[in-house]
C-alpha positions in Angstrom: -10.4 -16.4 -15.1 -10.1 -12.5 -16.5 -7.8 -10.2 -16.2 -9.4 -8.2 -14.2 -10.3 -11.4 -11.7 -6.8 -12.4 -11.6 -5.3 -8.8 -10.4 -7.4 -9.1 -7.8 -6.2 -12.3 -6.6 -3.0 -11.7 -6.6 -3.1 -8.0 -4.8 -5.1 -10.9 -2.3 -2.7 -13.0 -2.0 0.3 -9.6 -1.8 -2.4 -8.3 1.3 -2.2 -11.6 2.8 1.1 -12.1 3.2 1.5 -8.5 4.7 -0.8 -9.4 7.7 1.3 -12.8 8.2 3.8 -10.9 8.4 2.1 -8.2 10.8 1.2 -5.5 8.9 -2.0 -3.3 10.0 -1.8 -0.5 8.3 -1.5 0.9 4.4 -0.5 4.0 2.7 -3.1 3.5 -0.7 -1.6 6.3 -3.3 -4.4 7.3 -6.1 -4.7 5.8 -9.7 -6.0 3.2 -11.7 -3.5 0.7 -11.8 -3.2 0.5 -8.1 -6.9 -0.4 -8.4 -6.4 -3.7 -7.8 -3.9 -3.6 -4.6 -7.1 -0.9 -3.2 -9.7 -2.8 -3.5 -8.5 -6.0 -2.0 -6.7 -3.6 1.3 -10.4 -1.6 0.9 -11.8 -5.6 1.6 -9.5 -7.2 4.1 -10.6 -5.5 7.6 -7.1 -6.5 9.3 -5.7 -2.9 7.5 -5.6 0.4 8.4 -5.7 2.5 5.4 -4.4 5.9 4.7 -4.6 7.7 1.8 -2.9 10.9 0.2 -3.7 12.4 -2.9 0.1 12.7 -3.9 2.5 9.8 -4.1 5.7 11.8 -2.9 3.6 13.1 0.3 2.3 9.4 0.6 6.1 8.1 0.8 6.9 11.4 3.5 3.9 10.1 5.3 5.7 6.2 5.3 8.3 7.3 6.4 7.2 9.3 9.5 4.9 6.5 10.2 8.3 4.4 10.0 10.1 7.0 12.6 7.9 7.1 15.4 5.8 3.8 15.6 9.1 1.6 14.7 7.1 -0.4 11.7 6.7 -1.0 8.6 3.9 0.4 6.0 3.4 -0.7 3.2 2.8 2.2 -0.1 0.1 0.3 -2.6 1.1 1.9 -5.5 2.0 1.7 -8.5 4.4 4.5 -9.7 7.8 4.1 -7.4 10.0 7.3 -8.5 7.8 9.8 -7.2 8.3 8.6 -3.5 11.4 6.9 -4.1 13.9 9.5 -2.4 11.7 9.6 0.8 11.8 5.8 1.4 16.0 5.9 1.3 16.3 7.8 4.4 
């Protein structure tokens, strides 16, 4: 199994677990390192995708969603520092 196929499969497993826990919306940040997660989310019809060009803005979007809808909204990104301050609130 190639590294690419391995990464895509792990991403699909992670998103399947989120689906089983009732997650229906995902925030997707740009970047080549998060491509397997982005592709897995795009291929899964159970998810509604929210994208933003900036990870920090995406963190604030997820925070606002959490406060208004009172539901979980995972952030699909491999760069934690830009939105880490948003999720502490």
